[in-house]
C-alpha positions in Angstrom: 161.2 -12.5 31.9 158.7 -11.2 29.9 159.1 -7.6 28.5 155.3 -5.6 30.0 154.3 -2.7 27.5 152.1 -1.0 30.5 148.9 -0.1 29.1 147.8 -1.0 25.6 144.7 1.1 24.2 143.1 -0.5 21.3 140.8 2.6 20.0 139.4 5.3 18.3 141.2 8.3 16.8 138.8 10.9 15.6 139.4 15.1 14.2 136.3 16.7 16.4 134.5 19.5 14.9 132.9 20.9 17.7 129.8 23.8 17.6 129.1 25.7 20.9 125.9 26.7 21.5 122.8 28.2 24.1 121.0 25.1 22.9 120.9 22.4 20.1 118.7 23.3 17.5 115.4 21.7 16.6 114.7 19.2 13.9 114.4 21.7 11.0 115.7 24.6 13.0 119.0 26.9 12.5 120.2 28.5 15.3 123.7 31.0 15.4 126.5 29.4 17.5 128.7 31.2 19.1 132.3 29.8 18.5 133.6 26.4 16.5 137.0 24.6 17.2 139.0 21.7 15.6 140.4 19.4 18.4 142.1 16.2 18.9 139.5 13.4 20.5 138.4 9.5 19.7 137.5 7.7 22.7 140.9 5.7 22.2 142.9 8.8 21.8 141.0 10.4 24.9 142.2 7.5 27.0 145.4 7.0 25.9 146.3 10.1 26.7 144.5 10.5 29.9 146.3 7.4 31.7 150.0 9.1 29.6 149.1 12.5 31.2 148.7 10.3 35.0 151.9 8.9 33.9 151.9 5.6 32.3 153.6 3.7 30.0 151.2 3.7 27.2 150.7 2.0 23.3 148.4 2.6 20.9 146.1 -0.1 18.3 144.6 2.2 15.9 144.3 3.6 12.5 144.0 7.2 10.8 143.4 7.7 7.3 146.2 9.5 5.0 144.9 13.1 5.1 145.9 15.9 7.1 143.7 14.9 9.8 145.8 11.9 10.4 148.9 13.6 10.3 147.8 15.7 12.9 146.8 13.3 15.2 149.6 11.0 14.8 151.7 14.3 15.7 149.3 15.0 18.8 149.7 11.4 20.5 153.2 11.2 20.0 153.9 14.0 21.5 151.7 13.0 24.3 154.7 10.1 24.9 152.3 7.5 23.6 153.9 4.9 21.5 152.3 5.2 17.7 154.5 2.2 16.2 151.3 0.0 16.1 149.0 3.0 14.5 148.3 2.1 10.7 147.4 4.4 7.9 144.9 3.7 5.8 144.7 3.5 2.1 140.9 4.0 1.5 139.4 5.5 4.5 139.9 9.2 5.8 140.5 10.0 9.2 137.7 9.8 11.9 135.6 13.0 13.0 133.2 13.2 15.5 130.8 16.4 15.1 130.0 17.4 18.2 127.7 20.5 19.6 128.1 21.6 23.1 125.1 23.4 24.9 125.3 25.8 27.4 125.4 24.0 30.6 128.1 21.7 29.3 125.9 18.8 27.7 126.7 17.5 24.4 125.4 15.8 21.8 127.9 14.0 19.5 127.8 12.0 15.8 131.1 10.2 14.8 132.1 9.0 11.3 134.3 6.6 11.7 136.6 6.5 8.9 139.8 4.4 9.4 138.6 3.5 13.1 137.0 0.5 11.1 139.1 -0.3 8.7 141.1 -1.9 11.7 140.0 -5.9 11.2 140.4 -9.2 13.1 143.3 -10.2 10.9 145.3 -7.1 11.4 144.4 -7.3 15.5 146.0 -10.9 14.9 148.6 -9.8 13.7 149.6 -7.9 16.9 148.7 -10.6 19.4 152.2 -10.2 21.0 151.5 -6.3 21.6 148.3 -7.4 23.2 149.8 -10.5 24.9 152.9 -8.0 26.5 150.0 -5.7 27.8 149.6 -5.2 31.7 146.4 -4.1 30.8 143.9 -3.6 27.6 141.6 -0.8 27.1 138.7 -1.0 24.4 135.8 0.9 23.7 133.4 0.4 20.8 134.1 2.9 18.0 136.0 0.4 16.1 134.7 -2.6 14.1 133.2 -5.2 16.1 134.1 -8.2 14.8 138.0 -6.9 15.5 137.3 -6.1 18.8 135.7 -9.6 20.0 139.0 -10.6 18.5 140.9 -8.0 20.2 139.4 -8.7 23.6 139.4 -12.9 23.4 143.1 -12.9 22.7 143.7 -10.5 25.5 141.8 -13.2 27.7 143.5 -15.7 26.2 147.0 -14.7 27.5 145.4 -13.7 30.8 146.0 -10.0 30.2 143.2 -7.5 32.6 140.7 -5.8 29.7 138.8 -2.5 30.6 136.0 -2.4 28.1 134.1 0.9 27.7 131.0 0.2 26.3 130.4 3.2 24.3 129.1 4.3 21.6 126.2 2.0 23.4 125.4 -1.5 21.8 124.0 -4.9 22.3 127.2 -7.4 22.9 127.5 -11.1 23.1 128.0 -12.8 26.1 131.1 -14.6 24.9 132.8 -11.0 24.6 131.0 -10.1 28.2 132.2 -13.0 30.0 135.8 -12.0 29.1 135.9 -8.5 30.5 137.4 -7.9 33.4 136.4 -4.2 33.9 132.9 -2.8 32.1 132.9 0.9 32.1 129.1 1.7 31.1 127.8 4.8 31.7 123.7 4.5 32.8 122.5 4.5 29.6 125.0 1.9 28.3 123.8 -0.2 31.4 120.5 -0.5 30.1 120.8 -1.1 26.7 123.6 -3.7 27.5 121.1 -5.3 30.3 118.1 -4.5 28.6 116.3 -2.4 30.8 115.8 1.1 31.8 118.1 2.6 34.2 117.7 5.7 35.7 118.6 5.9 39.4 122.0 3.7 41.5 119.2 1.1 42.4 118.5 0.3 38.6 121.9 0.9 38.0 123.0 -2.1 40.5 119.9 -4.4 39.0 121.6 -4.0 35.6 125.3 -4.6 36.7 124.0 -7.7 37.9 122.2 -9.0 34.9 125.8 -8.2 33.3 127.9 -9.8 36.2 125.1 -12.7 35.1 127.0 -12.8 31.7 130.1 -13.4 32.7 131.7 -9.6 33.2 134.4 -9.8 36.4 133.5 -6.2 37.8 131.0 -3.4 36.7 131.4 0.2 37.4 128.6 2.4 35.9 129.3 5.9 36.2 127.2 8.6 37.2 128.7 11.9 36.5 128.6 14.5 39.2 127.2 11.2 41.6 130.5 9.0 41.1 130.6 5.3 40.0 128.7 2.3 41.4 131.1 -0.6 41.7 129.1 -3.7 41.2 131.6 -7.5 41.6 130.5 -10.8 43.2 132.0 -9.4 46.9 128.7 -7.2 46.5 128.1 -3.1 45.7 129.6 -0.1 46.3 129.1 3.9 45.5 131.9 5.6 45.0 131.4 9.7 45.3 132.1 11.9 42.9 133.5 15.2 42.8 130.9 18.1 42.2 132.1 20.6 39.6 130.8 23.3 37.6 131.0 21.2 34.5 132.1 23.4 31.2 132.2 20.4 28.2 131.3 17.1 29.6 132.9 15.6 26.3 135.6 13.7 27.4 134.7 13.2 30.4 134.3 9.4 30.8 137.2 8.9 28.5 139.5 10.6 31.1 137.5 8.3 33.9 138.8 5.1 31.5 142.5 6.3 31.0 142.8 7.2 35.1 140.9 3.9 35.7 143.8 1.9 33.4 146.4 3.9 35.3 145.6 3.0 39.0 145.0 -0.4 38.8 148.2 -1.0 36.6 149.8 0.6 39.8 148.0 -1.9 41.8 145.2 0.3 43.6 142.5 -1.3 45.0 139.3 -1.1 42.3 137.8 1.5 45.0 140.6 3.5 45.3 141.3 3.4 41.2 137.7 4.7 40.8 137.9 7.8 43.1 140.6 8.8 41.4 139.1 8.3 38.5 136.1 10.7 39.8 138.5 13.1 40.4 140.1 13.3 36.6 136.7 12.9 35.5 135.3 16.1 37.4 138.7 18.1 36.5 138.0 17.1 32.3 134.7 18.5 32.8 135.9 21.5 33.8 138.3 22.8 30.5 136.2 22.6 26.9 137.5 20.4 24.2 138.8 16.6 24.4 142.5 15.8 24.6 142.9 19.3 25.6 140.5 19.3 28.7 142.7 16.1 30.0 145.1 16.7 33.7 148.4 16.1 34.2 148.9 13.8 37.1 150.0 17.2 38.7 146.4 18.8 38.4 145.1 15.6 40.3 147.1 15.8 43.0 146.7 19.3 43.5 142.7 18.9 43.0 142.4 15.8 45.5 144.6 17.8 48.1 142.8 20.4 48.3 139.3 18.6 48.7 140.9 16.9 51.7 141.6 20.2 53.0 138.0 21.5 52.7 136.4 18.2 54.7 
């Protein structure tokens, strides 16, 4: 019998430097902000914590620097019950950081300096082949070295392990890489970049998703913010409604969605059920400040869904 590790997240760990302001400055303009905070984040860490807080067994593969931020990140991830033995400590690169400007309406602008996140290479991931082969689900993003990401996906695909790829930050990807992805979860901007077209509606989102299906992706789930998500696969297209809420901070909305999607699929839920649940998790995440601090516990999600059901 092969022991399964649950969800294995291969991804970034960053310390977020968050500034709150009424609006983002224009070029050459200086504004007074309202607040500043350091907050643990990084797409990989966010998605790992999102899944863990919903009850999943989660292991993480990544890299931090040999510095204060790195030590803090490892301790925070460990406290969430996530296995950290496969997170390496770089001798040459600092822990990744993200500069985040959050406007009054909750919209954000983010600049990521990857640091140690790109100090993990294809040969490093090859040494972790056994870990990848024992996963029930692989979850990945694009804040790490691309050749490493391509190799990790190829390994997982070779073992028949389902792969969720959240293609953020957006960039063009090889068709070979896309053809090995089980679940691709772009937002509208990312779907447009991957498909080579403008996506500004549900209709164009479906068109872009069908282009990605032609490249070999098995399932495309385009996230649409408060409008929910659009599932497109060989069976057709299905719009899954969202849960409109007042957005306070949208920083980890997509990451919470991906962590929840992984957790639900590992539980054996249908894709539509998993996406609907993930929409609810994303709605809860935008109602709180911060990245990891905003990610809900399972009890919060269940209470929210019970309330929504009672109101209908």
